[in-house]
LUMVOVEX-871811 format. One record per residue (C-alpha): x, y negated, z negated; residue in three letters. Coordinates in steps of 0.1 Angstrom, whole numbers, plus 5000, padded with zeros to 4 digits. Layout:
! residues N
XYZALA;...
! end
This chain:
! residues 661
499750015002MET;501849685008CYS;500749305015GLY;501149155054ILE;501648835071ALA;502748625097GLY;501948405127TYR;502548325158ALA;502748015192ARG;502048115225ALA;505148065251PHE;502147795262SER;502647575228SER;504847235232PRO;505447335194LEU;508047535182GLU;507547855160LEU;508047775122GLU;511347915107ASP;511748165080GLU;511347985053ALA;507647925060VAL;507748335065LEU;509148375029ALA;506648195012ARG;503948335030MET;505348675018THR;506148594985ALA;502548514980ALA;501548884985LEU;504749044958GLU;501349194937HIS;500849394967ARG;503849524972GLY;506549464943PRO;509249724952ASP;510849564987ALA;510249265012GLU;510849255053GLY;511148965077TYR;511248975111LEU;510948665138ILE;511548705178ARG;509948585207ASP;507548335188ARG;506548575167VAL;506648575126ALA;506048945104MET;506448955067GLY;506149255046HIS;505749315009ARG;505949705001ARG;504249904976LEU;506550224982ALA;504150544985ILE;505250795011ILE;508850765026ASP;510150554999ILE;513350575015ALA;513050565051GLY;509850335056GLY;510849995052ALA;509049695072GLN;508749535096PRO;509749845113MET;510949825152ARG;510550115182ALA;513049925202ASP;512750145228THR;509450055237PHE;510249695226GLY;507549725197LEU;507449625159SER;504749665135VAL;503749565096VAL;501349745081PHE;498949765050ASN;497550125040GLY;497950485046GLU;497450715078ILE;496351015060TYR;496851245091ASN;500351125101TYR;501451495101ARG;499351625123GLN;499551285149LEU;503351385143ASN;503051725153ALA;500751595189GLU;503151285196LEU;506351505196HIS;505051765218GLY;504351415242LEU;508151355237GLY;507851085210PHE;509651225181GLY;509851065144ALA;513150935128ARG;511450915095THR;508851095070ARG;506650735071SER;503150695085ASP;504050305094THR;506550515124GLU;503350705134THR;501350385143ILE;504150265168LEU;504550585184ASN;500850665186ALA;500350285199TYR;503450385222ALA;501450685238ALA;498250635238TRP;498050235235GLY;495050035219GLU;492950345218ASP;495350455192CYS;493450335167VAL;490450565171ARG;492550895163ARG;493750715132PHE;492450905098ASN;492950665069GLY;492350265055MET;494550025073PHE;495149675084ALA;498149655110PHE;499449425132VAL;501849505160ILE;504349305186HIS;504449455220ASP;507249255231ARG;507149385269ARG;503349265271ARG;503848975253ARG;500849085231ARG;499949105193LEU;497549335186PHE;496149495151GLY;493349675135ALA;490949715102ARG;490150065092ASP;486150205098ARG;484650105067VAL;486949825052GLY;489249945025GLU;492049685038LYS;491349335046PRO;492449085069LEU;492748735071TYR;493048565107LEU;493448215119VAL;493248125158HIS;493547775166ALA;494547725204GLY;497947895209PRO;498847925174PHE;497848235154PHE;498248385123ALA;497248645100PHE;497548775062ALA;496049045038SER;494748755015GLU;493948385023PRO;496548294998LYS;499548365022ALA;498048195053LEU;497547895028LEU;501147845025GLU;501747805066HIS;501747415072PRO;499347435103ALA;496547605075VAL;493847385064GLY;492847385030ARG;489247275032GLU;485947425018MET;483547615047ASP;480147505037PRO;478247695054ASP;480848005039ALA;480147875005ALA;476047865006ALA;476548265024ARG;478948304987PHE;476048154967LEU;473348394983LEU;475748744985PHE;478248724958GLU;481048724980HIS;481648575012VAL;480348785041PRO;482548905072ALA;483348755099PRO;483248415076ARG;485948345052ALA;485548005025ILE;488247795042TYR;487247605075LYS;489247755106GLY;489948115088MET;488348455094THR;488148765081LYS;488649075107LEU;485649285104LEU;485749655097ALA;485549885120GLY;487449635150HIS;490749545166ARG;491849225184PHE;494449125211GLY;496348805212VAL;497948695244ASP;500848555239LEU;501248355268ASN;498348155261GLN;496948235231GLY;493748375236ARG;492448575212LEU;489648865218SER;488249105193ILE;486149425197ASP;484449745177ALA;486650075181TYR;483850215158TRP;480550195139ASP;478250365127LEU;475450575151ALA;472450385150SER;470650665163ASP;467950835139PRO;469251145124PRO;469251495137THR;465551585131PRO;464851845100PRO;464152165120GLU;467852115136ALA;469552195104THR;469052395075SER;468952245037ASP;471652485032GLU;473952415062GLU;473752015054TRP;474952075016VAL;477652335031ARG;478852095055ARG;478751815025LEU;481052045005ARG;483252095035GLU;483951745041ARG;483951635005LEU;487051895000THR;488951775030GLN;488651425023ALA;489951484990VAL;492651695001GLU;494051475026ARG;494151175001ARG;496651404978LEU;499251335000ILE;501851074978ALA;505851114968ASP;504750904939VAL;502650984906PRO;498751014913LEU;495851004892GLY;492150944893VAL;489750654880PHE;487150834862LEU;484250644850SER;481850984841GLY;479450924870GLY;479151224893ILE;481051064922ASP;484851024904SER;483551364886SER;483351494915ALA;486251404929ILE;488151504894THR;486751864903ALA;488251934937ILE;491251784926MET;491651994899VAL;490752304923ARG;493252204949LEU;496252144929GLN;496052434906GLY;498252474877HIS;499452134879ARG;497351904854GLN;495451624869VAL;495751274851LYS;492551084847THR;491950694832PHE;488950544820SER;488150244799ILE;485350224775GLY;483449924754PHE;482249864717ASN;478649774731ASP;477050134739PRO;474750014763ARG;477549934788PHE;479450254781ASP;479850534799GLU;483350644782SER;481850954767PRO;480751084800TRP;484451054812ALA;485551214778GLN;483151524786ARG;484051564821VAL;488251524809ALA;487951794783GLU;485752054807HIS;488751984832PHE;491351984812SER;492451694828THR;495451474810ASP;493351214800HIS;493850854791HIS;491550634779HIS;491450234764GLN;488950124744ARG;487949724749LEU;486049484730GLY;484849174747PRO;487548944739ARG;489849184763ASP;487449134791VAL;486448764782LEU;490748724779ASP;490648864817ALA;488348614833LEU;490748334837PRO;493448534854THR;490848724874VAL;488948404885ALA;492948244893ALA;494148564916MET;490448484938LEU;491548274962ASP;488348334981GLU;485048344956PRO;483748644944PHE;480848714916ALA;480449054913ASP;481449084875PRO;482449424877SER;485749284890ILE;486749234853LEU;486849584840PRO;488149734875THR;490749484870TYR;491349614832LEU;491249964844LEU;493849944874ALA;496149744848LYS;496050054824PHE;496150274851THR;499150154865ARG;501350184834ARG;501050564846HIS;500850624879VAL;500950424914THR;498450584931VAL;494450654922ALA;491550824938LEU;488250684929GLY;484750754936GLY;482950404960ASP;481050524988GLY;478750744972GLY;475650574960ASP;475850394999GLU;476150685016LEU;473950914997PHE;470950724985GLY;472550624948GLY;471050294942TYR;467750154922GLN;466349994952THR;465650294973PHE;463850454940ARG;461550094946ALA;461150094985LEU;458050324978PRO;456750064951PHE;457249824979ALA;455349965002ARG;452449994981ALA;452449624963TYR;452549504999ASN;449449695009THR;447749634974LEU;448349274961VAL;447349004986PRO;450248704996ALA;448448434975ALA;448048664949LEU;451748754946HIS;452448384953ARG;450048174929ARG;449448484902VAL;452048764897VAL;455548554901ARG;454448304877PRO;453448564849MET;456748734855ALA;458348414849GLY;456848374820CYS;458448704806LEU;461248634778ARG;464548664791ALA;466348984779SER;470449054782HIS;470549414781GLY;471949674810TYR;469049614839PHE;466449534816SER;462849534826LEU;462349154830ASP;465749124851PHE;464249424871LYS;460949294878LEU;461648964887LYS;464549094912GLN;461449314926PHE;458749044929LEU;461748844947ARG;462149134974GLY;458349184985VAL;456348985006LYS;459448885028VAL;461048965058PRO;461549365057ARG;465349245070GLY;465749035041GLN;464349255014ARG;467449435003LEU;469349125001TRP;466748934980ARG;466549214958TRP;470749204951LEU;471848864957GLY;472448564930ALA;469948344948MET;467948314979VAL;467648015005PRO;464647804991GLU;466847744956GLU;469547664978LEU;467247374991ALA;466947274955TRP;470847354945LEU;472747184967LEU;473646804976THR;471846645005PRO;475646615021GLU;476046975016ALA;472247035032LEU;473246855064ALA;475847095078GLY;473747455063ILE;470947625087ASP;469047775054LEU;466947985079ASP;470348105091ALA;471848275063LEU;470548595064TYR;470648625104ALA;473748875102PRO;471749095078VAL;468549125098THR;470649155132ALA;472349445114LEU;469049585102HIS;467249545135SER;469849775145LYS;468050065129VAL;464249985132LEU;464050335142ASN;465250465109HIS;463350515081ASP;463350265053ASP;466050465030ILE;467850495062GLY;467350145068GLN;468749985038ASP;471650265036SER;473050135070PHE;472949775059VAL;474749865022PHE;477450025038ILE;478149715063LYS;477549455039THR;477749555001TYR;480149795003LEU;482149675029ALA;482449305020ASP;481449364980GLY;482449654963ILE;485949764986LEU;487049384986THR;486649384946LYS;488549704944VAL;491249584970ASP;491649244949ARG;491649424913ALA;493649724919THR;496349534945MET;496949234919ALA;497949534896CYS;500449684924SER;497650034926LEU;496950174953GLU;493350284950ALA;491950554976ARG;488450654982SER;488151014994PRO;484250924994LEU;485050685026LEU;486750935048ASP;485050815083HIS;484051175087GLU;482151245058LEU;481050905061VAL;479551035098GLU;478151315082LEU;476051145056ALA;474950925079ASN;473351215095ALA;472051355070ILE;468151315067PRO;466851045042SER;464551315029ARG;467851515014LEU;469151194999LYS;466451074978VAL;463951324968ARG;460751254948ARG;462550974928GLY;465551174925LYS;468350944939LEU;471251174958LYS;469851464959HIS;471851674981ILE;475451494966PHE;474351664936ARG;472952004950GLN;476652034970ALA;478551994934LEU;476052244917GLU;478852494904GLY;481452254903LEU;480252014876LEU;478452074843PRO;474652084846GLN;474351774825ASP;476451554840LEU;474351654878LEU;471251544859ASN;472551234840ARG;471350884856PRO;473250584873LYS;474950364850GLN;477350074871GLY;480549944857PHE;478649664838ALA;479649354813VAL;476749184794PRO;477348884809LEU;473648754802GLY;474548754765ALA;478148624765TRP;476948314787PHE;474948244752ARG;478248304733GLY;481648394734PRO;481448254776LEU;479447924767ARG;482547674764GLU;484447794796MET;480747814815LEU;479747464802LEU;483147304809GLU;483147424842THR;479747334851LEU;480047024838SER;477946744853GLU;481646564858ARG;483146884878ALA;480146934899LEU;479946574909ARG;483446544922GLU;483146884942GLY;479946664959GLY;478447064971PHE;476147144940LEU;473646884926ARG;474346844888PRO;471246814875GLU;469947124892ALA;472047334877VAL;472347154841GLN;468447314841GLN;469547654853LEU;472247594820LEU;469647474799ARG;466947784807GLU;469548054802HIS;470847924771MET;467547844756ALA;466648204763GLY;463848164786ARG;465048304817CYS;468248524828ASP;470348304853HIS;473348524845ARG;473748594882LYS;473348264899PRO;475348154868LEU;478048334873PHE;478148274915ALA;478247894903LEU;481147954879PHE;483148154904MET;482747924932LEU;483947594910GLN;486747804896GLN;487747904927TRP;487347524939ARG;489747404910HIS;492447684912ASN;492547654952TRP;491347324966LEU;492747054945GLU;496647184949ARG;498347034978PRO;497647105009THR;500947165037ALA;502346905059SER;501846935098SER;503947145120PRO;505846925147ARG;507847025179PRO;511147105174VAL;513847375196GLY;513847715207VAL;513547905173VAL;516448185174ARG;515548565165GLU;515748675130THR;515748965111ARG;516048965075ILE;516149335062THR;514149495035ALA;516049435002ARG;514549574963ALA;512349314941ALA;514149134915ALA;
! end
């Protein structure tokens, strides 16, 4: 796992390429992603930098890696799990490997198969190749979106990086907030791709690749992979037992692929069925070797899953490591997490995820996790709510909903427990009586567009089309109208909440601790299988993840298979009225809001008063506002870089990888 950064100026540009000092600053900004080594390469108006977390072929995998025979060089973040199989095929074609590194596999695969090489990779990745002969840059991001890649393109100038903080070190990259992106953040609790929070910056979408013509600087982007949008195989075509057999087989293969490493490896064990399944399969695959498992627990039993993690660890006799945390531990981590996020992010589970990663990194360099199971197999409460939504929309007239039901629900006194009844009811009512394509995100999000009309300043609203904020989500939904409700929501979950929310959280939290996270459930072959499984096998008579539980019969204890889902949550609502009160009020003070010019101070103050008095539970919008203001303070109030200037011709420069201090 690593961090990559770089930039290029087309041969048509009158400006000289910035020197290695700029590249060094960009690369240094990603040191947390790769503390083991650094490397730079500047030639032919292209600069490439790399920070390395050494996982595979520690001695031979230094980057940027060159294949001078083909005129290629590459920087790469991630893992290609099938690199050994690809190397065998490439060897037969005359492309021999000099190292045991999967980075070299990317170079040889590109030399052999061109830009379609990416279709052959099984892994998580973001990479950029400089093809000197074709005067071209080529890059891609993995299918589901485990590894990030940010881009800046302005005429003949192009830059890329694993995180925005590296791009901000380049003098040609501005540091101005995109109001439209900020509005979307307040809806989705993250900035949905392809947008980024900074004007002029974008994210490469999951499953996409790009090319840059270095003669003129033209950028092209296209999708090389997507989930099938056709309905799943008719139920009669495959028996239930055959679906279960295929799922168990693919799951085992996915875990086995992710055990390749030359460094210590473990598992995030929450006690849920996803991480428990991965633990169980690892134990079977590794035989006599004791699997290392890691969990954290909280003093508040409403938010604590650690007894279940302990139960699984004891059942499989793992080498279990557990850390118990109090409120102060989580609260103390909040400023650190807020400061590291160079793009605002408002899923509070990033706090325990960061603490778990920090604890795990003391013992191992790689950890497998259970991300993806709920999106693929129907594990969220929203799936259970679908029949109630259909019934409600049939039985309750819109006027009654608007004038009576929602006002009555609004009178319920707020409770700050784990997914309390009042919270679930209010979220449910917000997501019915709306266009079908908007329903899921009205259930999930911190706010809705109508609330932004009240919350944002007139100046901010002037540049935002509120009616268009849900357009990308409704467009995704329209691609699967021939699916049933569960299939439609699963598709949107995977393309939005998983790609831009869950995986952003995992990448940022683990990489901040120099820990590589691997997600077997996101193996693209397993994802494709899950997408083909009929919905009736995912949610059956209100039971979530039915087929996944069936596939784990005999592998996990029965009490674990039958336990209800519990998320990785923190009691934010209560903390905002207690230990976080002072920090919240300071961050959202009238002075700070007026200086920002984006939010109406009187609207935010009303939210604060209602929450502090216990009349309403505004935990989600308040945390989104808190994280937006924290981001503004940490990333917009710093001095901006100077503008580039025309100079002479740059020399070829190579700074070889060296151990980090």
